[in-house]
Residue, then its C-alpha position, 0 to 999 in steps of 0.5 A: m405317111d404310110i410307107r407301103a402306100v408311098k412305095e406302091r404309088y411312087g416306088s419306081r421313081l423314088c427311094v423310101l427310107g425308114n419305118v422301123n418304129v422308134d417305140t418298138l426299138a425303145r420298148g419292144t423286144p428283139e423279136d418284135v423288132k425282127e418281125e417289123v424288119l421282116d414285114l418291111l423287107r417283104d412289103v417295101a424292099p422288093n425291086g429296090g428303092f428302100v433303106l431300112t432305118s428307124s427314121g432319120s436316125v436311131p434315137s438315143y433311148a432305143k435299147a441296144k439289143n433292139v438296135m442290134a436285132m434290127v441290124r441282124a435281121l437286115q443282114e440275114n434277110g436284106t440282101y437284094p434281090i428281095q422277092h415278094 
C-alpha cells in the first residue's frame, strides 16, 4: 500500500510505520537513504502517527553505512512537532 495514501485517509485514526525501501538500504548510497527519509518525514510524519523503519525490521543484507544514514537523518530531522 502507498503509505502516503494510507496516512492521508486514516492518519488521524492509526499509526503507520515503515517505508524506507530495503533496496535503498541494500544497494543505495547514504545520500539516497537520507533523501528517502527526508521525503517520508515531510510527507508522512506531520501530526504524528508515524514510525520510521524499513518495514518490520532492517534486513541483514542492508549496508551498515546506509542503516546509519537512516538513523542519522531521523535523529537530525525527526523531532516532533514536524511541520509540512
